[in-house]
BAFI-3210 file (N, C-alpha, C; in Angstrom, 3 decimals, decimal comma, padded with zeros to 6 digits):
// residues 131
n [1|2|3|4|5|6|7|8|9|10|11|12|13|14|15|16|17|18|19|20|21|22|23|24|25|26|27|28|29|30|31|32|33|34|35|36|37|38|39|40|41|42|43|44|45|46|47|48|49|50|51|52|53|54|55|56|57|58|59|60|61|62|63|64|65|66|67|68|69|70|71|72|73|74|75|76|77|78|79|80|81|82|83|84|85|86|87|88|89|90|91|92|93|94|95|96|97|98|99|100|101|102|103|104|105|106|107|108|109|110|111|112|113|114|115|116|117|118|119|120|121|122|123|124|125|126|127|128|129|130|131]
n.u [-142,739|-143,192|-145,131|-145,884|-147,406|-149,531|-152,385|-155,355|-156,629|-154,489|-153,216|-155,247|-155,490|-152,756|-153,202|-155,553|-154,187|-152,456|-154,484|-154,656|-152,465|-151,024|-150,436|-150,221|-148,313|-145,729|-142,721|-143,233|-141,829|-142,811|-143,603|-141,839|-141,944|-140,872|-140,999|-140,467|-140,231|-140,911|-138,840|-137,336|-134,290|-131,079|-130,292|-128,943|-128,096|-127,532|-125,343|-123,327|-123,203|-122,193|-119,562|-118,026|-117,996|-116,448|-114,120|-113,605|-112,794|-110,785|-108,667|-108,055|-107,101|-105,218|-105,391|-106,830|-109,577|-111,444|-110,786|-111,582|-114,244|-114,540|-113,751|-115,790|-118,094|-117,856|-117,210|-119,690|-122,064|-122,042|-123,102|-124,397|-124,760|-126,330|-125,032|-124,762|-124,538|-123,084|-122,055|-121,478|-119,639|-121,119|-120,493|-122,532|-123,239|-123,216|-125,083|-127,185|-128,339|-131,538|-132,950|-133,669|-131,749|-129,614|-129,481|-129,189|-126,668|-125,010|-124,969|-123,889|-121,146|-120,521|-120,409|-118,737|-116,147|-115,880|-115,543|-113,396|-111,589|-111,449|-112,651|-114,386|-117,797|-119,803|-123,221|-124,892|-127,111|-125,213|-123,474|-123,037|-122,571|-121,309|-119,500]
n.v [-073,656|-073,006|-070,878|-070,590|-067,709|-066,808|-065,993|-065,121|-067,226|-068,987|-066,815|-066,610|-069,335|-068,824|-067,386|-068,896|-070,648|-069,038|-068,468|-070,973|-071,025|-072,334|-070,007|-070,233|-071,849|-074,052|-072,484|-070,281|-067,931|-066,453|-065,900|-066,247|-064,965|-064,325|-062,938|-063,224|-062,002|-063,759|-064,107|-064,063|-065,162|-065,652|-068,008|-071,364|-071,808|-069,308|-068,594|-070,564|-069,441|-066,986|-067,888|-068,913|-066,453|-065,142|-066,124|-067,055|-063,819|-063,839|-065,591|-064,313|-061,649|-062,628|-062,310|-063,511|-065,299|-064,789|-062,185|-060,765|-061,313|-059,625|-057,603|-056,836|-056,722|-054,721|-052,522|-052,621|-053,333|-051,670|-049,649|-046,707|-046,208|-044,524|-044,689|-044,527|-041,549|-041,428|-041,712|-044,832|-046,509|-049,545|-053,192|-055,274|-058,724|-060,625|-063,045|-061,805|-060,610|-060,628|-062,405|-060,743|-058,257|-059,739|-060,429|-057,976|-057,223|-058,890|-057,846|-055,597|-056,388|-058,116|-055,970|-054,156|-055,830|-056,245|-053,521|-052,492|-053,927|-055,313|-058,056|-060,695|-061,332|-064,414|-064,588|-066,452|-068,435|-068,914|-070,597|-073,938|-075,229|-074,632|-075,626]
n.w [073,519|069,809|068,208|064,685|062,951|060,701|059,706|060,439|061,921|063,046|064,811|066,787|067,811|069,186|070,916|072,469|073,760|075,144|077,238|078,639|079,892|083,052|086,338|088,991|089,964|091,755|092,389|090,520|087,792|085,461|082,142|079,091|075,745|072,574|069,682|066,449|063,235|060,400|057,729|053,778|053,974|052,334|049,885|050,275|047,844|046,943|048,710|048,088|045,250|045,677|047,378|045,234|043,341|044,625|045,104|042,491|041,714|043,908|042,640|040,258|041,341|042,817|045,442|048,868|049,598|051,785|052,315|050,147|050,405|053,158|052,303|049,845|051,668|053,439|051,594|050,527|052,443|054,680|057,103|059,105|062,584|065,146|068,517|071,415|071,393|069,347|066,268|064,455|062,383|061,019|060,121|058,204|057,913|054,971|055,400|056,944|055,188|053,499|050,297|047,889|048,997|048,986|046,205|045,168|046,336|045,456|042,915|042,780|043,810|041,137|039,392|040,153|040,123|037,594|036,146|037,854|038,337|036,122|035,893|034,653|036,138|036,360|035,640|037,827|036,543|034,438|035,298|035,452|037,764|041,306|043,016]
ca.u [-143,767|-142,864|-146,128|-146,143|-148,731|-149,676|-153,272|-156,040|-156,898|-153,031|-153,407|-156,754|-154,534|-151,679|-154,272|-156,354|-152,852|-152,108|-155,546|-154,824|-151,124|-151,173|-150,199|-150,086|-147,267|-145,016|-141,308|-143,705|-141,551|-143,953|-143,150|-140,681|-142,786|-140,243|-141,779|-139,591|-140,677|-140,426|-138,392|-136,832|-132,231|-130,450|-130,791|-128,070|-127,487|-126,940|-124,041|-122,142|-122,646|-121,083|-118,089|-117,693|-117,285|-115,189|-112,933|-112,725|-112,148|-109,465|-107,626|-107,664|-106,397|-103,963|-106,178|-107,638|-110,937|-111,973|-110,217|-112,151|-115,665|-114,524|-113,772|-117,017|-119,027|-117,119|-117,653|-121,295|-123,007|-121,569|-124,368|-124,290|-125,825|-125,764|-124,900|-123,773|-124,738|-121,911|-121,835|-120,628|-119,998|-121,126|-120,693|-123,484|-122,587|-124,171|-126,198|-127,986|-129,511|-132,716|-132,770|-133,577|-130,970|-128,395|-129,009|-128,462|-125,424|-123,692|-124,964|-122,582|-119,766|-120,183|-120,496|-117,310|-115,211|-115,812|-115,256|-112,785|-110,787|-111,230|-112,726|-115,847|-118,027|-120,476|-124,326|-125,851|-127,527|-124,583|-122,576|-123,058|-121,837|-121,394|-118,797]
ca.v [-073,897|-072,147|-070,575|-069,985|-067,196|-066,338|-065,588|-064,792|-068,223|-068,969|-066,056|-067,043|-070,567|-068,441|-066,341|-069,386|-071,403|-068,402|-068,180|-071,956|-071,234|-071,700|-069,163|-070,002|-073,029|-073,399|-071,524|-069,961|-066,713|-065,934|-066,253|-065,314|-064,530|-064,030|-062,890|-062,755|-061,474|-064,708|-063,857|-065,305|-065,410|-065,725|-069,669|-072,120|-071,729|-068,127|-069,033|-070,938|-068,804|-066,027|-067,964|-068,997|-065,868|-064,739|-067,340|-066,148|-062,832|-063,957|-066,296|-063,607|-061,004|-062,888|-061,532|-064,586|-064,842|-063,958|-060,921|-060,356|-061,168|-058,661|-056,127|-056,561|-056,448|-053,085|-051,567|-052,230|-053,368|-050,260|-048,848|-046,067|-045,873|-043,711|-045,494|-043,395|-040,247|-041,105|-041,956|-045,387|-047,613|-051,155|-053,642|-056,290|-059,676|-061,584|-063,634|-061,079|-060,556|-061,317|-062,757|-059,782|-057,669|-060,363|-060,183|-056,502|-057,364|-059,535|-057,466|-054,593|-057,541|-058,189|-054,726|-053,599|-056,757|-056,106|-052,278|-051,834|-055,225|-056,215|-059,854|-061,005|-062,843|-065,007|-064,713|-067,503|-069,213|-069,400|-071,345|-075,140|-075,926|-073,411|-076,267]
ca.w [072,107|068,898|066,922|063,534|062,793|059,053|059,354|061,894|062,976|063,816|065,852|067,533|068,834|070,649|072,178|073,722|074,289|076,196|077,904|079,463|080,858|084,637|086,645|090,449|090,656|092,703|091,837|089,011|088,064|084,797|080,936|078,229|074,891|071,734|068,602|065,342|061,827|059,418|056,591|053,771|053,858|051,687|049,923|049,846|046,188|046,547|049,260|047,332|044,214|046,449|047,495|043,812|042,777|045,897|044,819|040,864|041,978|044,663|041,962|039,399|041,486|043,924|047,197|049,820|049,314|052,958|052,025|049,207|050,941|053,824|051,426|049,328|052,715|053,905|050,387|050,156|053,613|055,724|057,689|059,936|063,774|066,275|069,693|072,988|071,122|068,311|065,128|064,260|061,142|061,360|058,482|058,124|057,241|054,110|056,340|057,281|053,734|052,416|049,192|047,460|049,352|048,420|044,875|044,782|046,643|043,979|041,978|043,394|043,532|039,626|038,407|040,811|039,623|036,235|036,331|039,080|038,459|034,827|036,248|034,316|036,794|035,347|036,369|038,505|035,640|033,167|035,605|035,978|039,073|041,772|043,635]
c.u [-143,384|-144,794|-145,528|-147,514|-148,669|-151,277|-153,880|-156,377|-155,497|-153,204|-154,261|-155,979|-153,602|-152,338|-154,926|-155,458|-153,121|-153,152|-155,405|-153,595|-151,725|-150,479|-149,974|-149,286|-146,150|-143,540|-141,578|-142,952|-142,207|-143,147|-142,141|-141,666|-141,372|-141,023|-140,841|-140,494|-139,978|-139,819|-137,335|-135,130|-132,309|-130,140|-129,052|-127,482|-126,909|-124,800|-123,356|-121,795|-121,620|-119,836|-117,116|-116,992|-116,399|-113,627|-112,156|-111,902|-110,563|-108,279|-107,458|-106,622|-105,108|-104,115|-106,801|-109,137|-111,966|-111,772|-111,160|-113,729|-115,719|-114,485|-115,199|-118,443|-119,038|-117,462|-118,947|-122,301|-122,777|-122,771|-124,133|-125,387|-125,055|-125,901|-124,637|-124,041|-123,114|-122,414|-120,964|-120,760|-120,156|-120,899|-121,670|-122,738|-123,937|-125,166|-126,951|-129,530|-130,437|-132,229|-132,514|-132,566|-129,625|-127,825|-128,590|-127,151|-124,682|-123,463|-123,685|-121,298|-119,456|-119,767|-118,616|-115,771|-114,676|-114,935|-113,685|-111,152|-110,457|-111,245|-114,426|-116,222|-119,642|-121,713|-124,364|-126,405|-126,597|-123,373|-123,452|-123,169|-121,094|-119,941|-116,890]
c.v [-073,039|-072,178|-070,105|-068,787|-066,349|-065,763|-065,529|-066,273|-068,925|-067,920|-066,146|-068,411|-070,237|-068,020|-067,793|-070,418|-070,501|-068,145|-069,417|-071,858|-071,250|-070,232|-069,014|-071,673|-072,945|-073,230|-070,692|-068,356|-066,072|-066,520|-065,717|-065,684|-063,735|-064,178|-062,234|-062,764|-062,839|-064,017|-064,359|-064,356|-065,636|-067,347|-070,175|-071,900|-070,189|-068,215|-069,349|-070,184|-068,027|-066,760|-068,331|-068,052|-065,143|-065,298|-067,324|-065,070|-063,345|-064,442|-065,421|-062,437|-061,249|-062,626|-063,080|-064,012|-064,681|-062,638|-060,094|-060,194|-060,273|-057,624|-055,517|-055,940|-054,700|-052,401|-051,153|-052,800|-052,043|-049,815|-047,978|-046,287|-045,220|-044,594|-044,282|-042,393|-040,689|-041,614|-043,427|-046,482|-048,954|-051,965|-054,821|-057,447|-060,056|-062,286|-063,097|-060,682|-061,247|-061,695|-061,970|-058,567|-058,544|-060,432|-059,252|-056,135|-057,880|-059,006|-056,164|-055,379|-057,285|-057,054|-054,139|-054,106|-056,451|-054,561|-051,732|-052,776|-055,966|-057,639|-059,619|-062,068|-063,108|-065,066|-066,428|-068,987|-069,300|-070,073|-072,713|-075,872|-075,062|-074,361|-076,388]
c.w [071,490|068,113|065,991|063,013|061,009|058,732|060,656|062,728|063,707|065,375|066,811|068,353|069,279|071,344|073,263|074,354|075,883|077,397|078,638|080,452|082,606|085,152|088,373|090,938|091,230|092,209|090,521|089,168|086,529|083,602|079,972|076,873|073,566|070,477|067,670|063,668|060,962|058,500|055,442|053,556|053,061|051,546|049,744|048,611|046,194|047,211|048,544|045,955|044,765|046,387|046,269|043,508|043,512|045,359|043,520|041,100|042,847|043,780|040,881|039,830|042,692|045,617|047,930|049,571|050,425|052,690|051,069|049,512|051,748|052,956|050,693|050,713|052,991|052,813|050,010|051,350|054,956|055,836|058,932|060,946|064,397|066,964|070,770|072,532|070,057|067,509|065,105|062,887|061,281|059,881|058,870|056,967|056,037|054,796|056,610|056,344|053,665|050,958|048,239|047,653|048,682|046,956|044,433|045,331|045,982|043,220|041,704|043,335|042,085|038,841|039,160|040,143|038,379|035,635|036,708|038,636|037,097|035,106|036,157|035,235|036,104|036,190|037,127|037,481|034,851|034,173|036,066|037,012|040,014|042,938|043,328]
res [x|x|x|x|x|x|x|x|x|x|x|x|x|x|x|x|x|x|x|x|x|x|x|x|x|x|x|x|x|x|x|x|x|x|x|x|x|x|x|x|x|x|x|x|x|x|x|x|x|x|x|x|x|x|x|x|x|x|x|x|x|x|x|x|x|x|x|x|x|x|x|x|x|x|x|x|x|x|x|x|x|x|x|x|x|x|x|x|x|x|x|x|x|x|x|x|x|x|x|x|x|x|x|x|x|x|x|x|x|x|x|x|x|x|x|x|x|x|x|x|x|x|x|x|x|x|x|x|x|x|x]
***
C-alpha cells in the first residue's frame, strides 16, 4: 500500500490503516514501511534543454556530448563525504537534482561555456525546440 501524506487528515488515514493490520497470521514476519520525502525533480523539458546545451558545446568544441556532461557534473556537482573515516569525493548525477538545483547547475554550465570556451548557450526561453 502506498500513501501520500500532504496534510494531517492523510496522516490519520495511515494510522487507521496501520491499526487494522493483522499480526497473527501464518508465516507472519512483520511489515516493512518505507517513508520518502516527495520533492520536485528536474523536469523532462529541463533534461531536454541540458542535452541540447551539451550537444551545442560538444559541436563547438569537438568533444563528445557524454564527456561534456561528465565534465560539468564533476566540475559543479562534486561533493565531499566522510566514509570509513576517510574523505571521499563523489559526483552527483543531474537526475538527483530538484528543479531549482538543476536551474543553478545549468546557469553554471552556461557561464562556464561562455567564459572558458567562448560558446554562447541560449536560455531555455530563447529556443523554440530542444529536440
